[in-house]
C-alpha positions as CSV (number, residue, x, y, z in Angstrom):
1,M,81.4,-136.1,14.4
2,I,84.1,-133.8,14.1
3,A,83.4,-130.9,12.4
4,L,82.0,-127.8,14.6
5,D,80.6,-125.8,11.8
6,N,77.6,-128.9,11.2
7,K,75.0,-126.5,11.8
8,K,72.9,-129.5,12.3
9,L,74.6,-131.2,15.4
10,I,76.5,-130.6,18.6
11,N,79.6,-131.9,18.6
12,R,79.6,-135.0,20.6
13,E,82.9,-133.9,23.0
14,I,81.2,-130.2,23.8
15,S,78.1,-131.7,24.3
16,W,79.7,-134.2,27.3
17,L,81.6,-130.7,28.6
18,H,78.1,-129.3,28.9
19,F,76.8,-132.3,30.9
20,N,80.0,-131.9,32.8
21,G,79.0,-128.2,33.4
22,R,75.8,-129.2,34.9
23,V,77.6,-131.5,37.5
24,L,79.5,-128.3,38.4
25,Q,76.1,-126.2,38.3
26,E,75.1,-128.6,41.4
27,A,78.2,-127.8,43.3
28,M,77.4,-123.8,42.5
29,D,74.0,-124.1,43.5
30,T,73.5,-122.8,46.8
31,A,70.1,-124.9,47.1
32,T,72.0,-127.8,46.8
33,P,73.3,-128.7,50.8
34,L,77.1,-127.7,51.6
35,L,78.5,-131.1,52.0
36,E,76.7,-132.3,48.6
37,R,78.1,-129.8,47.1
38,V,82.0,-130.9,48.1
39,K,81.3,-134.2,46.8
40,F,79.4,-132.4,43.2
41,L,83.2,-130.9,43.2
42,G,84.4,-134.4,43.1
43,I,81.9,-135.8,40.8
44,F,82.9,-132.9,38.4
45,S,86.9,-133.6,39.1
46,N,86.5,-137.3,38.3
47,N,84.7,-137.1,35.4
48,R,87.1,-134.8,33.9
49,D,89.6,-137.1,34.5
50,E,88.1,-139.5,32.6
51,F,87.6,-137.2,29.7
52,F,90.8,-136.7,28.9
53,R,92.2,-140.2,29.7
54,V,89.6,-141.5,27.0
55,R,88.0,-138.7,24.8
56,I,90.9,-136.1,24.4
57,A,93.5,-139.3,24.1
58,T,91.2,-140.1,21.4
59,L,91.2,-137.0,19.5
60,K,95.0,-137.1,20.0
61,R,95.5,-140.6,18.4
62,M,93.3,-139.2,15.7
63,L,95.1,-135.9,15.1
64,K,98.6,-137.7,14.9
65,Y,96.9,-140.5,12.6
66,W,95.0,-137.6,10.3
67,E,98.8,-136.0,10.1
68,L,100.6,-139.0,9.0
69,E,98.0,-139.7,6.3
70,G,98.1,-136.1,4.7
71,R,94.6,-135.7,5.9
72,D,93.4,-131.7,6.7
73,T,93.8,-131.6,10.4
74,K,92.0,-128.5,11.2
75,P,88.3,-129.9,12.3
76,V,90.2,-132.1,15.2
77,Q,92.0,-129.4,15.8
78,D,89.2,-126.8,16.1
79,V,87.2,-129.1,18.3
80,L,90.7,-129.5,20.6
81,D,91.1,-125.6,20.8
82,E,87.0,-125.1,21.7
83,I,88.0,-127.8,24.4
84,D,90.6,-126.0,25.5
85,R,88.7,-122.8,26.2
86,I,85.6,-124.1,27.7
87,V,88.0,-126.3,29.9
88,K,89.5,-123.2,30.6
89,E,86.6,-121.6,31.7
90,Q,85.1,-124.4,33.5
91,E,88.5,-124.5,35.9
92,R,88.0,-121.0,36.7
93,T,84.3,-121.3,37.8
94,F,85.6,-124.6,39.9
95,T,88.4,-122.7,41.6
96,W,86.1,-119.9,42.9
97,T,83.3,-122.2,43.8
98,Y,86.0,-124.5,45.6
99,R,87.0,-121.0,47.6
100,K,83.5,-120.2,48.3
101,I,82.5,-123.6,49.4
102,V,85.4,-123.6,51.7
103,F,84.6,-119.8,53.1
104,E,81.1,-121.4,53.8
105,L,82.3,-124.6,55.8
106,Y,84.4,-122.2,57.7
107,R,80.8,-120.5,58.7
108,E,79.6,-123.8,59.5
109,N,82.4,-124.4,61.6
110,I,84.2,-127.0,59.4
111,V,87.2,-125.9,59.1
112,L,90.1,-126.9,56.1
113,L,93.7,-126.0,57.4
114,N,97.1,-125.6,55.6
115,E,100.3,-126.2,57.4
116,K,100.9,-122.7,57.7
117,Q,97.9,-122.3,59.9
118,L,98.2,-125.2,62.5
119,T,98.5,-124.0,66.1
120,R,102.1,-125.5,67.9
121,Q,99.6,-128.6,69.3
122,Q,97.8,-129.4,66.2
123,G,101.5,-129.3,64.7
124,R,103.0,-131.5,67.0
125,I,99.5,-134.3,66.3
126,V,100.1,-133.7,62.5
127,R,103.9,-134.8,62.9
128,K,102.6,-137.7,65.0
129,H,100.5,-139.1,62.7
130,F,103.1,-138.5,59.9
131,R,105.7,-140.3,61.3
132,Q,103.4,-143.4,62.6
133,K,100.9,-143.4,59.3
134,V,102.2,-142.0,56.6
135,R,105.9,-141.7,56.1
136,P,106.6,-145.3,55.9
137,Y,104.6,-145.2,52.4
138,I,106.8,-141.9,51.5
139,F,109.7,-142.9,48.6
140,P,110.8,-139.5,47.1
141,I,112.4,-139.6,43.3
142,M,115.4,-137.3,42.7
143,L,114.5,-135.6,39.6
144,D,117.7,-135.7,38.9
145,L,117.9,-139.1,38.9
146,L,114.5,-140.0,37.2
147,E,115.3,-142.1,34.1
148,N,111.9,-142.9,33.1
149,I,108.6,-141.0,33.3
150,S,106.4,-144.2,33.0
151,T,107.1,-145.0,37.1
152,L,105.1,-141.7,37.4
153,K,101.6,-142.9,38.0
154,D,98.3,-141.8,36.4
155,K,95.6,-140.8,38.7
156,S,98.1,-139.5,41.4
157,I,99.5,-136.8,42.5
158,Y,103.0,-136.0,43.1
159,L,104.5,-133.0,45.2
160,A,107.8,-131.4,43.3
161,V,109.6,-130.2,46.3
162,V,112.5,-127.8,46.4
163,C,115.3,-128.8,48.7
164,R,117.5,-125.8,50.1
165,D,119.7,-125.2,53.0
166,S,119.8,-121.8,54.3
167,R,123.1,-122.2,55.3
168,D,124.3,-122.7,51.6
169,E,122.7,-121.0,48.8
170,N,124.5,-123.4,46.4
171,N,123.0,-126.4,48.2
172,V,119.8,-126.7,46.3
173,D,117.7,-130.3,44.8
174,Y,114.8,-131.3,43.9
175,A,112.5,-134.3,44.6
176,L,109.1,-135.9,43.3
177,V,107.0,-137.4,46.8
178,K,104.0,-139.5,45.9
179,V,101.2,-138.4,47.8
180,P,99.9,-141.8,49.4
181,S,96.0,-141.2,48.9
182,K,95.5,-145.0,47.9
183,V,96.7,-145.9,51.1
184,H,95.3,-143.2,53.3
185,S,92.7,-140.8,53.4
186,R,93.3,-137.6,51.4
187,F,91.6,-136.1,54.8
188,F,93.1,-136.3,58.5
189,T,90.6,-135.0,61.1
190,F,91.8,-133.7,64.7
191,P,90.5,-135.2,67.5
192,P,87.9,-132.2,68.8
193,E,89.6,-131.3,72.0
194,I,92.3,-130.0,69.5
195,G,89.8,-128.5,66.8
196,E,86.2,-129.6,66.6
197,N,85.5,-130.3,62.4
198,H,89.0,-129.3,61.5
199,M,90.9,-130.9,59.3
200,I,93.9,-131.0,57.2
201,L,94.8,-132.4,53.5
202,L,97.2,-135.5,53.4
203,D,99.1,-133.1,50.3
204,D,99.7,-130.7,53.5
205,I,100.9,-133.2,56.3
206,I,103.6,-134.2,54.0
207,R,104.2,-130.5,53.6
208,Y,104.6,-129.8,56.8
209,C,106.9,-132.6,57.6
210,L,109.3,-132.6,54.7
211,D,112.0,-132.0,57.1
212,D,111.5,-135.7,58.4
213,V,112.4,-137.1,54.7
214,F,115.1,-134.6,53.3
215,G,116.7,-133.0,56.4
216,V,119.3,-136.0,56.7
217,F,120.7,-134.4,53.6
218,G,121.2,-130.7,55.2
219,F,117.9,-129.4,53.9
220,D,116.1,-127.5,56.2
221,T,113.9,-124.8,53.8
222,F,111.3,-126.8,51.7
223,E,109.0,-125.4,49.2
224,A,106.1,-127.9,47.4
225,Y,104.0,-127.9,44.4
226,T,101.5,-130.3,43.4
227,I,101.6,-131.9,39.9
228,K,99.5,-134.4,38.3
229,F,99.7,-136.6,35.0
230,T,96.5,-138.2,33.4
231,R,97.6,-140.5,30.8
232,D,95.6,-141.9,27.3
233,A,94.0,-144.9,28.9
234,E,92.7,-146.4,25.7
235,L,93.5,-150.1,25.7
236,D,95.2,-151.6,22.6
237,L,94.3,-154.7,22.3
238,D,96.3,-157.4,20.4
239,Y,94.2,-160.8,19.3
240,D,97.5,-162.7,19.6
241,V,95.3,-166.5,19.2
242,S,98.2,-167.9,21.6
243,K,97.1,-166.2,24.1
244,S,93.7,-166.7,26.2
245,F,91.5,-163.5,26.2
246,V,92.2,-163.0,29.7
247,E,96.2,-162.7,29.3
248,T,95.3,-160.0,26.5
249,M,93.2,-158.0,28.8
250,Y,95.8,-158.2,31.3
251,E,98.8,-157.2,29.5
252,S,96.6,-154.1,27.4
253,V,95.8,-152.6,31.6
254,K,99.2,-153.1,32.2
255,K,100.2,-151.5,29.2
256,R,97.6,-148.3,30.1
257,K,99.3,-147.4,33.2
258,R,102.0,-146.2,30.7
259,G,100.2,-144.5,28.9
260,N,101.3,-141.3,27.1
261,P,100.8,-138.2,29.1
262,V,97.6,-136.1,27.4
263,R,97.6,-134.0,30.4
264,F,100.4,-132.7,33.1
265,V,98.6,-130.3,35.3
266,Y,100.9,-127.9,38.0
267,D,100.4,-125.8,40.6
268,E,100.1,-122.0,39.3
269,K,102.5,-120.6,42.0
270,M,105.5,-123.3,40.9
271,P,109.0,-121.1,39.8
272,E,109.6,-120.9,36.1
273,K,112.7,-122.7,36.8
274,L,111.3,-125.7,38.2
275,I,108.7,-125.6,35.8
276,K,111.5,-126.0,32.7
277,K,113.2,-128.8,34.6
278,L,110.4,-130.6,34.9
279,R,109.6,-130.2,31.0
280,K,112.7,-131.2,30.0
281,K,113.4,-134.3,32.4
282,L,109.9,-135.4,31.7
283,S,109.8,-134.9,27.8
284,L,106.6,-132.4,27.9
285,K,107.3,-130.6,24.8
286,N,103.7,-130.2,23.9
287,D,102.0,-126.9,25.2
288,D,98.8,-128.0,24.1
289,D,99.6,-130.9,27.1
290,I,100.5,-128.6,29.8
291,R,98.4,-126.4,31.7
292,A,98.4,-124.4,35.2
293,G,95.9,-125.3,38.2
294,G,95.3,-124.5,41.4
295,R,97.4,-125.9,44.4
296,Y,95.2,-128.7,44.9
297,H,94.4,-131.6,42.7
298,N,92.8,-134.9,42.2
299,F,89.4,-133.1,43.9
300,K,88.0,-136.5,42.8
301,D,88.9,-137.5,46.2
302,F,86.6,-134.9,47.7
303,M,83.7,-137.2,46.8
304,E,84.8,-139.1,50.4
305,F,84.8,-136.5,52.1
306,P,84.7,-136.9,55.6
307,D,81.0,-137.1,56.9
308,F,79.7,-134.6,60.2
309,D,76.7,-134.6,62.5
310,K,75.1,-131.7,60.4
311,P,71.9,-133.2,59.1
312,K,71.1,-129.9,57.5
313,L,74.2,-130.0,55.2
314,Y,73.7,-132.8,53.7
315,F,70.2,-134.4,51.5
316,E,67.2,-135.3,53.4
317,A,67.2,-139.3,53.4
318,M,65.1,-140.8,50.9
319,P,65.7,-144.4,52.3
320,P,65.3,-147.4,49.2
321,M,61.6,-148.9,49.8
322,F,60.8,-152.2,49.5
323,H,57.9,-153.3,46.7
324,P,55.2,-155.0,48.6
325,D,54.6,-157.4,45.9
326,L,58.1,-158.9,47.2
327,P,57.4,-160.1,50.6
328,I,60.7,-161.7,52.7
329,N,58.4,-164.9,53.6
330,Q,56.9,-165.2,49.5
331,S,58.7,-166.9,46.9
332,V,59.6,-164.7,44.4
333,F,58.6,-167.4,41.6
334,D,55.1,-167.6,43.1
335,T,54.8,-163.9,42.6
336,L,56.6,-163.7,39.1
337,K,53.9,-166.5,38.1
338,Q,51.0,-163.9,38.8
339,K,52.6,-160.7,37.5
340,D,55.2,-159.0,36.1
341,I,57.3,-156.5,38.7
342,I,59.2,-153.0,37.5
343,L,61.6,-152.1,40.4
344,H,63.0,-148.6,40.2
345,Y,66.5,-147.8,41.7
346,P,67.8,-146.2,43.6
347,Y,63.9,-145.6,45.4
348,Q,63.1,-149.2,45.6
349,S,65.6,-151.6,47.2
350,F,68.2,-153.6,45.0
351,Q,67.7,-156.0,48.0
352,H,64.9,-158.0,46.1
353,I,67.1,-159.1,43.4
354,V,69.9,-160.4,45.9
355,D,66.5,-162.1,47.8
356,W,66.0,-163.6,44.7
357,L,69.2,-165.0,43.5
358,R,69.5,-166.6,47.3
359,E,66.1,-168.4,47.1
360,A,67.4,-169.8,43.7
361,S,70.6,-170.8,44.9
362,I,68.8,-173.1,47.5
363,D,65.5,-173.8,45.6
364,P,65.7,-177.4,44.7
365,K,63.5,-177.0,41.8
366,V,65.9,-174.8,40.5
367,I,67.9,-175.9,37.8
368,S,70.2,-173.7,36.1
369,I,71.3,-169.8,36.8
370,K,72.6,-167.7,33.8
371,M,73.6,-164.2,34.2
372,T,75.9,-161.4,32.7
373,F,78.0,-159.1,34.6
374,Y,79.8,-155.9,33.5
375,R,80.5,-153.8,36.9
376,T,79.8,-155.3,39.9
377,A,80.2,-154.0,43.4
378,R,83.2,-154.6,45.6
379,Y,81.9,-156.7,48.1
380,S,78.8,-158.6,46.2
381,N,76.0,-160.6,47.5
382,V,75.2,-161.3,43.9
383,V,78.3,-163.0,43.8
384,N,78.1,-164.3,47.1
385,A,74.3,-165.8,45.6
386,L,75.6,-167.6,42.9
387,V,78.6,-169.1,44.1
388,N,76.5,-170.6,46.8
389,A,74.4,-172.1,43.9
390,A,77.0,-173.3,42.2
391,R,78.1,-175.3,45.9
392,S,74.8,-176.2,45.8
393,G,75.0,-178.3,42.5
394,K,73.2,-175.7,40.5
395,S,74.0,-175.3,36.8
396,V,75.6,-171.9,37.0
397,T,76.8,-169.4,34.1
398,V,78.0,-166.2,33.9
399,F,79.0,-164.0,30.7
400,M,81.9,-161.7,32.4
401,E,82.8,-158.7,30.1
402,L,86.3,-158.2,30.8
403,Q,86.1,-155.0,28.8
404,A,84.3,-153.0,31.1
405,R,86.6,-149.8,31.2
406,F,88.2,-149.1,34.3
407,D,87.2,-152.3,36.1
408,E,88.8,-155.2,33.8
409,E,91.0,-155.8,36.7
410,A,88.4,-156.3,38.9
411,N,86.5,-158.7,36.5
412,I,89.6,-160.4,35.6
413,Q,89.7,-161.3,39.4
414,L,86.0,-162.3,39.3
415,T,86.9,-164.7,36.6
416,E,88.9,-166.7,38.7
417,K,87.0,-166.6,41.8
418,F,84.0,-168.1,39.8
419,R,85.8,-170.7,37.7
420,E,87.7,-171.8,41.5
421,E,83.8,-171.9,42.4
422,G,82.9,-174.2,39.4
423,V,81.1,-171.4,37.6
424,K,81.3,-171.6,34.2
425,V,82.2,-168.5,32.9
426,I,81.7,-167.2,29.8
427,Q,84.5,-164.3,28.3
428,A,85.1,-161.9,25.1
429,I,83.6,-162.2,21.9
430,P,86.4,-160.2,19.9
431,G,85.4,-156.6,18.8
432,Y,82.2,-156.7,20.8
433,K,81.2,-156.2,24.5
434,V,78.6,-157.4,26.0
435,H,76.7,-154.7,27.9
436,S,73.5,-156.2,28.2
437,K,72.1,-156.8,32.2
438,L,70.3,-160.1,32.2
439,I,69.3,-162.9,34.9
440,F,68.0,-166.2,33.8
441,I,66.8,-169.0,35.6
442,R,65.2,-171.9,34.6
443,R,63.0,-174.0,37.2
444,R,61.4,-177.3,37.3
445,E,57.9,-177.3,37.9
446,E,54.8,-179.4,37.8
447,Q,53.9,-178.4,34.6
448,G,57.4,-178.6,32.9
449,N,60.5,-176.5,32.8
450,M,59.4,-172.9,33.4
451,N,61.7,-169.7,32.9
452,Y,62.2,-166.5,34.7
453,V,64.1,-163.4,34.0
454,N,65.3,-160.2,34.8
455,I,66.3,-157.5,32.3
456,S,67.4,-154.2,33.3
457,T,68.7,-150.9,31.9
458,G,71.5,-151.1,35.0
459,N,74.2,-153.0,36.2
460,F,73.4,-155.8,38.9
461,N,75.4,-153.6,41.5
462,E,74.6,-153.4,45.1
463,T,76.5,-150.0,44.8
464,T,75.5,-148.2,42.4
465,A,71.9,-149.2,42.8
466,R,72.1,-146.7,45.7
467,S,72.9,-143.6,43.4
468,Y,72.1,-145.1,40.0
469,A,68.2,-144.2,38.7
470,D,67.3,-147.4,37.0
471,D,64.4,-149.8,35.9
472,S,64.5,-153.3,36.0
473,I,61.6,-155.7,35.5
474,L,61.4,-159.2,36.4
475,T,59.3,-161.4,34.3
476,A,58.2,-164.9,34.0
477,N,56.7,-164.2,30.2
478,Q,58.0,-167.6,28.3
479,E,58.3,-165.7,25.1
480,I,61.0,-163.2,26.8
481,A,62.4,-165.5,28.9
482,D,63.1,-167.7,25.6
483,D,64.8,-165.0,23.8
484,V,66.7,-164.0,26.9
485,N,68.3,-167.9,26.7
486,R,68.7,-167.6,23.2
487,T,70.7,-164.5,23.8
488,F,73.0,-166.7,26.5
489,H,73.2,-169.0,23.6
490,L,75.1,-166.0,21.1
491,F,77.4,-165.5,24.0
492,E,78.3,-169.3,24.1
493,E,78.5,-169.7,20.2
494,R,80.2,-166.8,19.5
495,Y,78.4,-164.5,17.3
496,V,75.6,-166.4,16.0
497,Q,72.8,-164.3,15.7
498,P,69.9,-165.7,17.2
499,Q,66.6,-165.7,16.3
500,L,64.5,-163.3,18.9
501,N,60.7,-162.9,18.6
502,A,59.7,-160.5,21.4
503,L,63.5,-158.5,22.4
504,I,65.5,-156.2,20.3
505,T,69.1,-156.5,20.2
506,A,72.2,-154.9,19.0
507,P,74.3,-155.0,16.7
508,F,71.5,-156.8,14.4
509,Y,68.7,-155.0,14.5
510,M,68.0,-152.1,17.0
511,R,68.9,-149.1,15.5
512,E,67.1,-150.4,12.1
513,F,64.1,-151.4,14.8
514,F,64.0,-147.8,16.5
515,M,64.2,-146.1,13.0
516,E,61.0,-148.1,12.0
517,M,59.1,-147.1,15.3
518,L,60.2,-143.1,14.3
519,D,58.8,-144.0,10.6
520,N,55.7,-145.6,12.0
521,E,55.1,-142.4,13.7
522,M,56.1,-140.2,10.9
523,R,53.1,-142.0,9.1
524,H,50.7,-141.4,11.7
525,A,51.6,-137.6,11.5
526,M,51.1,-137.6,8.0
527,Q,47.8,-139.0,8.3
528,G,46.7,-135.9,10.6
529,R,47.0,-138.4,13.7
530,E,48.6,-137.5,17.0
531,A,52.3,-138.8,17.0
532,R,54.6,-138.3,19.6
533,A,57.6,-139.9,21.1
534,V,59.5,-139.6,24.5
535,L,63.0,-140.9,24.3
536,K,64.6,-141.1,27.9
537,L,68.4,-141.9,27.7
538,N,72.3,-141.6,28.4
539,N,73.6,-140.4,25.4
540,L,72.6,-140.0,22.2
541,T,75.4,-139.6,19.2
542,D,74.2,-142.0,16.3
543,R,74.3,-139.8,13.3
544,T,72.0,-142.5,11.3
545,I,69.2,-142.5,14.0
546,A,69.9,-138.6,14.8
547,E,68.9,-137.5,11.4
548,K,65.8,-139.8,11.2
549,I,64.3,-137.8,14.7
550,Y,65.1,-134.5,12.6
551,E,63.2,-135.9,9.5
552,A,60.5,-137.1,12.3
553,S,60.0,-133.3,13.6
554,Q,59.8,-132.0,10.2
555,A,57.0,-134.7,9.5
556,G,55.6,-133.3,12.5
557,V,56.0,-136.2,15.2
558,K,56.2,-134.4,18.7
559,I,60.0,-135.8,20.1
560,T,60.6,-135.3,23.5
561,L,63.9,-136.2,24.5
562,I,65.7,-136.6,28.2
563,V,69.4,-137.3,27.8
564,R,71.5,-137.0,30.4
565,G,75.0,-136.6,29.3
566,I,75.7,-136.0,25.5
567,C,72.9,-135.2,23.1
568,V,74.1,-133.9,19.4
569,I,70.4,-132.8,18.5
570,I,69.7,-129.2,18.8
571,P,66.0,-128.7,19.3
572,G,64.1,-125.2,18.1
573,I,65.6,-124.9,14.8
574,E,63.0,-123.7,12.1
575,G,62.4,-126.0,9.6
576,L,64.1,-128.8,10.9
577,S,63.8,-129.6,14.6
578,E,60.9,-127.3,15.9
579,N,58.7,-130.4,17.3
580,I,61.9,-131.5,19.4
581,E,62.5,-130.5,22.8
582,A,65.2,-131.8,25.1
583,F,66.2,-131.6,28.6
584,S,68.6,-133.3,30.8
585,I,68.6,-133.5,34.9
586,V,71.2,-133.7,36.7
587,D,70.5,-134.1,40.4
588,R,71.3,-136.1,43.7
589,F,71.1,-139.8,41.8
590,L,72.4,-140.5,38.5
591,E,69.9,-140.5,35.7
592,H,71.0,-143.9,34.0
593,S,67.5,-146.0,33.0
594,R,66.6,-145.4,29.2
595,V,63.1,-145.5,28.6
596,L,61.4,-145.4,25.4
597,V,57.5,-145.2,24.5
598,F,55.9,-144.4,20.8
599,H,52.6,-143.3,20.8
600,N,51.5,-145.6,17.8
601,N,48.2,-144.0,16.8
602,N,47.1,-143.9,20.8
603,D,48.2,-147.9,21.5
604,P,51.7,-146.9,23.0
605,R,54.9,-148.9,22.5
606,F,57.3,-149.0,25.6
607,Y,60.4,-150.2,25.7
608,I,63.5,-150.6,28.6
609,T,67.0,-150.8,27.2
610,S,71.0,-151.3,28.1
611,A,71.6,-148.8,25.1
612,D,72.1,-145.6,24.4
613,W,71.9,-144.4,21.2
614,M,75.8,-144.4,20.2
615,P,77.4,-145.9,16.9
616,R,79.2,-148.2,19.9
617,N,75.6,-149.2,20.9
618,F,74.5,-150.0,18.0
619,D,77.1,-151.5,16.4
620,H,79.8,-152.9,18.6
621,R,77.9,-154.1,21.6
622,I,75.6,-156.7,22.6
623,E,73.0,-155.3,23.8
624,T,69.4,-156.0,25.1
625,C,65.8,-153.9,24.5
626,M,62.8,-155.5,26.2
627,P,58.9,-154.5,25.1
628,V,57.0,-153.5,28.1
629,Y,53.7,-155.6,28.2
630,D,52.1,-155.3,31.3
631,K,49.7,-151.9,31.2
632,T,50.1,-151.1,34.7
633,I,53.8,-150.9,34.4
634,Q,53.5,-149.0,31.1
635,Q,51.6,-146.4,33.3
636,E,54.0,-146.0,36.1
637,L,56.6,-145.6,33.6
638,M,54.6,-142.8,32.0
639,D,54.0,-141.0,35.3
640,M,57.6,-140.9,35.9
641,L,58.6,-139.4,32.8
642,K,55.6,-137.1,33.0
643,I,57.0,-136.1,36.4
644,Q,60.4,-135.7,34.8
645,M,58.8,-133.5,32.2
646,Q,57.4,-131.0,34.8
647,D,61.1,-130.5,36.4
648,N,61.9,-126.8,36.9
649,Q,64.7,-127.3,39.4
650,K,66.8,-129.8,38.2
651,A,66.4,-129.8,34.2
652,R,68.5,-128.1,31.8
653,N,67.7,-127.4,28.4
654,I,70.3,-128.9,25.6
655,S,71.2,-126.2,23.0
656,K,74.1,-125.3,21.2
657,E,74.4,-121.6,22.0
658,N,72.9,-121.6,25.3
659,P,73.6,-125.0,27.2
660,N,72.6,-125.8,30.5
661,Q,70.1,-122.8,31.0
662,Y,67.8,-123.9,33.1
663,R,63.8,-124.9,32.5
664,N,60.7,-123.3,32.2
665,T,57.9,-125.6,32.1
666,G,55.3,-122.8,32.7
667,R,54.7,-123.8,36.2
668,E,54.4,-121.7,39.3
669,E,55.5,-124.6,41.6
670,K,58.8,-126.2,42.1
671,V,59.2,-129.5,40.7
672,R,62.0,-131.4,41.5
673,S,61.7,-134.9,39.6
674,Q,63.3,-137.0,42.0
675,V,61.8,-136.2,44.8
676,E,58.3,-136.4,43.2
677,I,59.3,-139.8,41.8
678,Y,60.1,-141.0,45.2
679,N,57.0,-139.4,46.5
680,Y,54.8,-140.9,43.9
681,L,56.3,-144.4,44.5
682,K,56.3,-144.2,48.2
683,Q,52.5,-143.1,48.1
684,K,51.2,-145.8,45.6
685,Y,53.3,-148.5,47.4
686,S,52.6,-147.7,50.7
687,T,48.9,-147.9,49.9
688,K,49.1,-150.9,48.3
689,A,51.2,-151.9,51.1
690,K,48.1,-151.1,53.5
691,I,45.8,-153.1,51.4
692,V,48.1,-155.9,51.8
693,E,47.6,-155.9,55.3
694,Q,44.0,-155.5,55.7
695,E,43.8,-158.9,53.0
696,D,45.8,-160.6,55.5
């Protein structure tokens, strides 16, 4: 969707910027604890960088392609112009917010100093730290000697340095210094006796010590201005049959590091002469790719802001709860024979999955384990459990998605580790990504082989399970388990469509299935029955299904959209979408679950899925959607959705003209859904745990 004049849909790029605006609102919101607001600045910055690396890069490729074809490029250029307007507005808001937060930190005795504010004693400590820890990683590039801009790294920041000799005004030179923030923390905290809770950024440490780097050349006066490149991060995959897919991915990832610049940001106080010199040397000709910014860049590092012993400046602790039906001293398999289990991360512990895989790895009855991997934690006990299973003689099969954006290198390395340990690794269905989240375990039991599965809306990742809100169902339902096994056969047999009985799988039938579900609601509405759908997703951009949602609204179906990120639907248009309400929730946890409920004439159908409603999910990914049969789990999901529909603290309306207005539900009491869901689960399962204890 490109044209901004489309009256029925919000442009997807603009909608994404509105989503990131909601993240920025969290940094602005004084109700958010101060040190959490700092981290939201980092999240906003990291999101924006990825937006430029992927979406802006794609639009600019499209612009060039249309120019070569002689097509009208105005629709694309209009979008880029609107993006530029919003980005500039958000940057002004960001800068104001950062300055306000720095002032509020100062009031809390957390002081962020620059190189000109150091006391003599602090200066001595900074120089000692620089000489011992930082200087070994400083390798300046003299600007006049720079021949290839591909040597400048994406996602890194550089100081453009003007070196002068105060005794000779003609002795001036220019250099680039990479800030080694991947080796050292961006933040240096002074010892308490020198300045309690005082810190300085790594950039300013380098600024303070530039004479240690360039003094040998006779320079004694320096100016340093931050610059940053953002490069095109889309991979160009050349499917050369003579190469393995691992080789293809590895070479493409290396090329990404040399991608064309799509943004060059510099300190707005940089002298014009230096700007011109950089533009010429770096071949920066397109003004659209260049923008002035503040003194500091790469605020993504603020996601790792130092911790301080100030509890009131952080969110109140919400430790993940253990499920009372999965006690440590009881077999998970025995539990699943009796009932299905749903886990809600991060409210409940991901450790249950690790424990189940550990049990499977040493259980003599377990024959085989199969699992999909998209993104995993750096130090993963999930991986350790699978390796242990292979060492214990189990048949272990993993589908490793090498095309998980920005995790390609990590997944290539993990592939090699698995193979070394005897794990069978399946990889690459050309043209498709495997985005399904599946675990399949086969166990030899008295009545014959029994299959157990876990289907999740999110990755099997211990790290993100502490901050991403996902739903994960474990079941011994043999119909569903057989379908999961058939899906793994799809991976192994390279795109042979499986015949499934319960699961809905993309790219074969998922879009059509959900359109049929909406058609079913429309039939009920036309016959005067209550017709309703609640659709909770991360993104909704598919035009075909969007038009079906509008059609359902016109037929009288009440539709509630809870969409965290991009949503192209415009609710409330008379005669088109007045039966649609749409809102987004952005809070301390990333809303990541996809839950779909269709009223079905008071016999509701519930589904959880790995798929958003986007063309790439429906057409270019292997996705899984699971029907939820258990009535208790259905009720639990519905209760949680209702809590979110009552949110009047962190929910914002989705709108084309007035995006991100906080939602008014008509309730006087404050409802913050993530806190309320935690309390709901705590009360429900703590009561259940007490009953179990009494029975024992």
